[in-house]
Every structure is written in C-alpha cells, then in structure tokens.
N, C-alpha and C positions, 0 to 999 in steps of 0.2 A: 480289204471284203467285203462281203456284205456278213452282216452275224445277225442282224437286227433290226426287223421292222413294223410298219403298221398298216392295216388294213379300216379304216372304217367309215369311208362313205357306201353311204344305200344302197338298195337294188339296183335301184332304178336310175340313178347316175351310174352307173358299171356300165348296164345296157345303155345307157346312150352316149358314155364316154368311147365303150370296143364296138358298139355296134354288135350286143349282141343277139342271139336269134330270140333268146325269151329272156327277161329279169330270172336273178338266182332267185332262187331262196329261202328266205333264216340264214340270211349273214349276217351272223354277227360283230358287231366292231372286238377288233382285235388292237392291242394295244402296244403288245410286246410278242413278239411271234420269234421264237425264237430255233434254232435249227431241232430238227427232228420230230418239230412238233406237224397239224395239220396246215395246209395254206393251201388255197383256192387261186389255179391255173386255167388261163384258155390253150389250150392245146391245139396245132395247125389241125381239127377236123374238119370235115364238109363244111357240118354246123359251127357257130361259134358261138359258144360255153363255154360255160363257167366249170369245171372238173375238181372237185377233192383231191390231193396228193401231202405225199410226204417229203418233208423239207431233208432233201441231200437225198443225191440221184445214187440209186441200187440197180445199177445194168441189170439186162436181164439176162446176163452171165453171170452175173456175182454167186456170189455162194452162199452168202447169206447175207444181213440185213444191215450190217456191221458196217461194209463198204460207204452207206449211208451218208455216216457224221462225217468223215474225209473229204465227201464232196458238194459240202453244201455250196461252194461257189466253183468258179469253171472260168481260167484266166484267160481271157479275149488273146492272148498273143497266141495263145497253143490249143485253141478249144480245137481248131484242124487240124493238128495231128495226132493228136493225146487218143490211145485208144478207146479211155471210156470218155470218150465226148465228138470223137469226128462222126461215126454213123447219126450221133442225136440232133447232133450240128444240120448234119445234110434230109434227113425224115422227120427227125422227134423237137419241135421248136416248140415253146410254150411265151404269153405271154403271163409274166405275174402281176395279176395290179397292186399300187401300195399308194398309202398317201404320204410314208414319208420313210428314214431310216434311221436306226442309231449309229455312232460315231462316238471313240472316246480320244480325247485329248488328254496328251503324253507331257505333264510337267515334272520334273523329276523325280519323282514317288507319285505322284497323286494322278490321278485319272478322271478327268473329268467329261461327263456325259455329253455330247450334243442331240439335238435333231434337228434333222436335214429335211426339209419339204419345200415344196413347191411352191413358187411367191403369189402363183397364181389360184392358188390352193385346191388346181384339178390332180384327179387322181394322176399319178406317176404309173410308168409300164416299162415295167422291168423285165429285161431281155432273158427267158429259161431256156431249160432242153428239160425233154422229161421221158422218163421209159416207166415199164411196167416189169413188177419181176413175179416171178410165180414159185409158189413154194414145193416141194414136195408135195406137202397135203395144206388145202386154206384156199383164202382168194387170196386174187394177186393183188399186189400190192403196187399204185402208181403212183411213182415218186420226183421230184425234176427239182433241178440249181439255178442256180443265178447267178449269168454272165458275168464276169468284172473284169474292168479296165480302168485305168489309168487315173487318179483323182482330176478333175480341175480345179479351177482356183481357190473355190467354195469351200469341198471338200478336202482338198491339199493342204488344209491350214489344222486340218486332223486326223486327217490319213493318206496314206501314198496310194490306196485305191480305193473305188467305187462301183456301185452299181452301174451297168449298161442302161441305161434309159431312155428307151427306143419313143423319135415322134411318132404323134400319131400320121404322117408321111409315109411312117414304115409297118407299120399295123400289118399290112397287106403282102406286103412281103415276107415277113416273118412267119407269118403264121400260114400262107400257101401251104395246102395238101399232098403236095408233090411234092418229091425231091429238092432239092437245091441246091448247086455247085455250091462250096465253099468260098470261091470269089465274090458272088453276087450276094450274101452275106456280108461277108465282111467290110464292107465299109461305112456299118452302121452299128459298128462292135467299137466305140468310141466313146469319148467322153460326152456330156451332152454338157451345149452352155454352158456358162456360169452364170449368166442373168436367168435362168431357169427355176434355181435352187434361191433359199435360203437358210440359216441355219442359227441356234442361239441351244445355249445350255439348259437342259434340265436335271432333277431330284435323279439321286444313287438308288432309287427304287427301281430305273432302267437293269436294272445289276442283276435283279434276278427273276429269272423269268416265271416263278411262284407271282411277281405283282404283275398284275393283269387290269389296267382302269386307268383312267384319261388321266388321271395323276402324272401318268408317265412321262407325257407330252407337255405339261404344264409348264411353262419358262423361270427360271430360276439366276436369282442374280448370284455372281460370280465374287467371292468376298477377295479385298484383295490386300496385301499387308497398308498398315497408314506407315508412311513413310517421314511424313511433319516433325518437327521437333516440338515439343512445348518451351 
C-alpha cells in the first residue's frame, strides 16, 4: 500500500518535470502527508495544472465523506473492475507528484520506518484517480486515490505493495482528457524498475502525522544487537 509520502520539490521544478501550463503558487514543503489530508494532483484536464484534492477517493455517488478513509489506495489488479474505481480509470485519472514515500519493515514486534525515494532525486509521479463529491449544501470536494501494485525488489524488502510510479513517457497517456479503455492503461500499472529507487531507515517521528518537518526524512542508523562475547 501507500500510506504516507512527501512533496518538497519547488514549484518551478514541478512545472518543468510535468510540463505544467503554469507554475503552481505557494507549494509548501510536505514531509509527512497522511490519508484524508490535502494533496496536490495533476488531473487529466485540457490544461495540465496542479490542483488541490483530499487524499482518499470519495466517489461522486457516495453518501458521505467517510468513504474516502477506506479508499486511499486502489489495487492495480482490480482497478478496472471495482465499481468505485472503474469509471474513474476510464475518465478521471491524475498524476500525484511526490519526492518519496514511507514504508515500515516488521521484525518481530518492531516496526522500523523507511523512506523510499528516486536515486536521481527527480520527483516521482504516482498513478492516481480523482473524483468530485458534492454535498447537499456546501462546496464540492475533489478527492483522489493512489494506484498500487506488487512491490519491486527494493520495496519488497519492506512490504508487498507499492505505489505505481509512472515513467515520463506514460504521462501523456495517463493524462489524456478523453476517455481511455482500460486495455490501453493497464500495461503502465506495474512495479517500476528497482534501480529507480533507494530506501533508508528514518526516525519514528514519521509515525505521527503531527510531525511535519525535514527530520522525518533524515537517515537513521539501525542499532543491531552486539553478538560478540568478551
């Protein structure tokens, strides 16, 4: 799955990386983005722009916002058939820019957080889906989900799932504003090559969404028991 990620890239770099029609304004660095929080997405509109959305897909037909907490991720294996996602896959796709994401490695009762980022320090593009939910009274709420796939060799050391990270050559296809058949899109929903990524342990600060600063991504040493005898 993908339950936490970061976005600290500058607006100008985002514009260049994703060929945005305009540089986004006031993109504050985020070091511990959690579900149901605001994120930034590039929806498949005619103009390629960065837009705010709530992380956790709330389909337009949902009864209330609570649906979003259960749909922060969409499995690539079933995204084309599940009612909550299949129409969005055809009509409402987005890129979700990120600099990296977190995963936790279990060893007995211990869970060690790791940060996974690109080796070349370029922003990543998660494959996402979006929708707009309109309450009976109040403003419409845009929301999104991250498509996940089986883990590659790097992430597989930590967890069996990872976000779909699209290569730049897939951006145009994923962001086509016209409806696309699932058969055209599914080949992109695969694990990225392991050589794209690196992972390292970080502080348990990231365990709480209340912690939101660069210390979350600072490398940490893992203490190992001393098996030598005196």
